[in-house]
C-alpha positions in Angstrom: 184.4 216.6 64.4 186.1 219.4 66.3 189.0 221.1 64.6 192.4 220.0 65.9 191.0 216.8 67.4 192.8 213.6 66.4 190.5 211.6 64.2 192.5 208.4 64.3 194.8 206.7 61.8 191.9 205.4 59.7 190.5 208.9 58.9 191.2 209.8 55.3 189.4 211.6 52.5 191.3 209.6 49.8 192.0 206.1 51.2 189.3 203.8 49.9 190.4 200.6 51.7 187.7 199.1 54.0 188.0 199.9 57.7 187.0 197.0 60.0 187.7 197.9 63.6 186.2 196.3 66.7 183.8 198.6 68.7 186.3 199.0 71.5 188.8 200.5 69.1 186.1 202.8 67.7 185.3 203.9 71.2 188.9 205.0 71.7 188.9 207.0 68.4 185.5 208.6 68.3 183.9 211.2 70.5 181.0 209.8 72.5 178.3 211.5 70.4 179.8 210.2 67.1 180.3 206.7 68.6 176.6 206.7 69.6 175.4 207.3 66.1 178.1 205.4 64.2 178.4 202.2 66.2 175.2 202.1 68.3 172.8 203.3 65.6 171.7 206.3 67.6 170.0 209.4 66.2 170.1 213.1 67.0 166.9 215.1 67.7 165.3 216.6 64.7 166.2 220.2 63.9 169.2 220.1 66.3 172.1 219.0 64.1 174.6 221.5 62.7 173.9 220.7 59.1 170.2 220.2 58.8 169.6 223.7 57.5 173.0 224.5 56.1 173.2 225.9 52.6 177.0 226.1 52.4 178.7 224.6 49.2 181.0 221.7 49.8 181.4 218.1 50.6 180.1 216.0 53.5 182.4 213.2 54.8 181.9 210.3 57.3 183.0 211.7 60.7 184.3 208.2 61.6 186.6 207.4 58.6 186.7 210.4 56.3 184.9 208.7 53.3 183.3 211.3 50.9 179.5 210.7 51.2 177.5 213.6 49.8 178.0 216.9 48.0 176.0 220.0 48.8 174.6 220.1 45.2 172.6 216.9 46.2 171.3 218.5 49.4 167.7 219.7 49.6 165.2 221.1 52.1 162.9 218.2 53.2 161.6 219.7 56.4 162.3 216.5 58.2 164.8 218.1 60.6 167.9 216.2 59.4 170.3 216.9 56.4 168.6 215.4 53.3 170.3 214.4 50.1 168.9 212.9 46.9 172.1 210.9 46.1 175.5 210.0 47.5 178.8 211.0 45.9 179.2 207.5 44.4 177.6 204.1 44.5 180.4 202.8 46.8 180.1 205.8 49.2 177.2 204.1 51.1 175.8 200.7 51.6 172.3 199.6 52.7 170.8 197.3 55.3 167.2 196.4 56.2 166.1 198.1 59.5 163.0 196.7 61.1 163.6 198.3 64.5 160.9 200.3 66.4 158.1 198.5 64.5 159.1 200.2 61.2 160.4 198.8 57.9 163.1 201.1 56.8 166.4 201.0 54.9 169.5 201.9 56.9 172.3 203.8 55.2 175.9 203.0 56.3 179.2 204.3 55.3 180.6 202.2 52.4 184.1 202.3 53.9 183.7 201.7 57.7 180.0 200.6 58.0 179.1 203.4 60.4 175.4 204.1 60.7 174.5 207.4 58.9 170.8 207.4 58.9 168.0 206.1 56.6 166.9 206.4 52.9 163.3 206.9 51.9 161.6 206.9 48.5 159.9 210.3 48.9 162.7 212.5 47.6 162.9 214.9 44.7 164.0 214.1 41.1 166.2 212.9 39.6 166.4 209.9 42.0 163.2 210.2 44.1 165.2 209.3 47.1 165.7 211.1 50.5 168.8 210.2 52.4 168.0 211.4 55.9 171.4 211.7 57.6 172.5 212.6 61.1 174.7 215.7 61.3 176.8 214.2 64.1 178.2 211.6 61.7 179.1 214.2 59.1 182.2 216.3 58.7 181.9 219.1 56.2 184.6 220.7 54.0 183.6 224.0 52.5 184.2 224.3 48.7 187.0 226.6 47.7 186.2 230.0 46.1 187.1 228.6 42.7 184.7 225.7 43.1 182.0 228.1 44.3 182.5 230.4 41.3 182.4 227.5 38.9 179.2 226.1 40.3 177.6 229.6 40.3 178.6 230.0 36.6 177.1 226.6 35.8 173.9 227.5 37.5 173.6 230.8 35.6 174.2 229.0 32.3 171.3 226.6 33.0 168.9 229.5 33.4 
């Protein structure tokens, strides 16, 4: 979401309480493009989202409520055109629902805090999970890791080699 724009009283990176607002309230809080994905289960065009090809280190949050969803260490290049991750931050970060729309049998991924539509999960991802969380950039906020975090992760990567 754009810097300096009010994100609503429910937006928090640390509050874990469930958010259950009616759609008319969400419509007041969210920009139209976020509302479309989050509440109307829309999708952005492949290869157009701001994070599909990002290699920045940091954390991805739900753009509707601020819930931590994914970290960049779980992001991988899947060539599908959307940001892809092999696991969420925690088991409670996301929830799942069957999606049989458009003549397909898929598993929808929703924010575990506010139940906003994020994307879908497929079983064709890399180890260690074998999963590919295919997520819309529009519903993600990103916070870049601090220099200390980056140095620590770079040191860890070198030690693994």
